[in-house]
One Martini backbone bead per residue (centre of mass of N, CA, C, O) as a GRO file, in nm:
protein
  108
    1MET     BB    1  10.860  10.849  12.070
    2HIS     BB    2  10.888  10.567  12.192
    3GLU     BB    3  10.678  10.605  12.420
    4ARG     BB    4  10.443  10.646  12.232
    5LYS     BB    5  10.457  10.373  12.079
    6GLN     BB    6  10.432  10.199  12.334
    7THR     BB    7  10.159  10.292  12.419
    8MET     BB    8  10.010  10.224  12.163
    9ALA     BB    9  10.074   9.916  12.180
   10ASP     BB   10   9.945   9.861  12.462
   11LEU     BB   11   9.636   9.976  12.364
   12ALA     BB   12   9.618   9.803  12.126
   13HIS     BB   13   9.448   9.566  11.892
   14ALA     BB   14   9.538   9.748  11.644
   15PHE     BB   15   9.670   9.862  11.329
   16VAL     BB   16   9.642  10.183  11.141
   17ALA     BB   17   9.731  10.305  10.828
   18MET     BB   18   9.739  10.615  10.693
   19PRO     BB   19   9.791  10.857  10.515
   20GLY     BB   20  10.136  10.982  10.507
   21GLY     BB   21  10.440  11.023  10.642
   22PHE     BB   22  10.734  10.964  10.803
   23GLY     BB   23  10.576  10.906  11.079
   24THR     BB   24  10.404  10.676  10.962
   25PHE     BB   25  10.639  10.499  10.857
   26ASP     BB   26  10.779  10.462  11.132
   27GLU     BB   27  10.546  10.329  11.283
   28LEU     BB   28  10.481  10.100  11.093
   29PHE     BB   29  10.779   9.966  11.082
   30GLU     BB   30  10.799   9.915  11.382
   31ILE     BB   31  10.535   9.741  11.420
   32VAL     BB   32  10.625   9.525  11.215
   33THR     BB   33  10.890   9.448  11.358
   34TRP     BB   34  10.756   9.356  11.618
   35ALA     BB   35  10.609   9.120  11.480
   36GLN     BB   36  10.860   8.987  11.358
   37ILE     BB   37  10.985   8.959  11.673
   38ALA     BB   38  10.750   8.903  11.891
   39ILE     BB   39  10.625   9.155  12.062
   40HIS     BB   40  10.369   9.114  11.883
   41SER     BB   41  10.011   8.992  11.761
   42LYS     BB   42   9.904   9.230  11.597
   43PRO     BB   43   9.741   9.381  11.366
   44VAL     BB   44   9.828   9.517  11.036
   45GLY     BB   45   9.712   9.811  10.863
   46LEU     BB   46   9.613   9.935  10.536
   47LEU     BB   47   9.469  10.233  10.415
   48ASP     BB   48   9.422  10.237  10.058
   49THR     BB   49   9.376  10.526   9.957
   50ASP     BB   50   9.382  10.570   9.631
   51GLY     BB   51   9.660  10.396   9.634
   52TYR     BB   52   9.880  10.510   9.822
   53PHE     BB   53  10.028  10.213   9.914
   54GLY     BB   54  10.130  10.071   9.655
   55PRO     BB   55  10.442  10.150   9.653
   56LEU     BB   56  10.497  10.017   9.937
   57VAL     BB   57  10.402   9.725   9.859
   58ALA     BB   58  10.606   9.704   9.622
   59LEU     BB   59  10.854   9.727   9.796
   60VAL     BB   60  10.801   9.475   9.969
   61ASP     BB   61  10.793   9.285   9.729
   62HIS     BB   62  11.085   9.346   9.641
   63ALA     BB   63  11.220   9.254   9.903
   64ILE     BB   64  11.127   8.963   9.864
   65ALA     BB   65  11.248   8.913   9.575
   66GLU     BB   66  11.555   8.987   9.700
   67GLY     BB   67  11.568   8.850  10.002
   68PHE     BB   68  11.509   9.049  10.268
   69VAL     BB   69  11.213   8.919  10.284
   70PRO     BB   70  11.017   8.694  10.388
   71ALA     BB   71  10.727   8.580  10.245
   72ASP     BB   72  10.559   8.532  10.511
   73GLN     BB   73  10.572   8.842  10.605
   74ARG     BB   74  10.346   8.970  10.425
   75ALA     BB   75  10.111   8.891  10.640
   76LEU     BB   76  10.157   9.145  10.825
   77LEU     BB   77   9.989   9.284  10.599
   78VAL     BB   78   9.688   9.466  10.576
   79VAL     BB   79   9.517   9.533  10.269
   80ARG     BB   80   9.287   9.804  10.206
   81ARG     BB   81   9.043  10.038  10.054
   82ASP     BB   82   8.834   9.968  10.271
   83ALA     BB   83   8.741  10.020  10.599
   84GLU     BB   84   8.549   9.787  10.650
   85GLU     BB   85   8.727   9.567  10.535
   86LEU     BB   86   8.966   9.616  10.722
   87LEU     BB   87   8.821   9.559  10.987
   88ASP     BB   88   8.735   9.269  10.919
   89ALA     BB   89   9.027   9.158  10.867
   90LEU     BB   90   9.135   9.223  11.146
   91ALA     BB   91   8.925   9.058  11.309
   92ALA     BB   92   9.020   8.779  11.133
   93TYR     BB   93   9.305   8.766  11.227
   94VAL     BB   94   9.590   8.558  11.179
   95LEU     BB   95   9.872   8.472  11.286
   96PRO     BB   96  10.139   8.395  11.135
   97VAL     BB   97  10.360   8.153  11.062
   98LEU     BB   98  10.692   8.201  11.114
   99GLY     BB   99  10.990   8.168  11.023
  100ARG     BB  100  11.224   8.345  10.954
  101LYS     BB  101  11.367   8.658  11.055
  102TRP     BB  102  11.626   8.609  10.886
  103VAL     BB  103  11.872   8.681  10.647
  104GLU     BB  104  12.134   8.557  10.517
  105PRO     BB  105  12.382   8.664  10.328
  106LYS     BB  106  12.422   8.393  10.149
  107GLU     BB  107  12.103   8.412  10.050
  108ARG     BB  108  12.101   8.681   9.855
   0.00000   0.00000   0.00000
């Protein structure tokens, strides 16, 4: 699985997750983590068909509110309901300047 993800990352100009299951979530969060720790600087998008990813985005926002994810890292996910709008947003994407990669335990 790791070799498949590495090949995908090497060949991609951007990443788009569409509604799926655990494999999709695994690939999505691994590629977001790679962006978080500067392994790549490519945009990561969610095609939020019929609001499918709404609960996942809410979970990310909850992790930010609880202090487990720095707020500036929310910009690592580009979320749109329309495919054309998502592709336009990914084409215009500028990697955010991220502050801290980690949250210290005393900061939680």
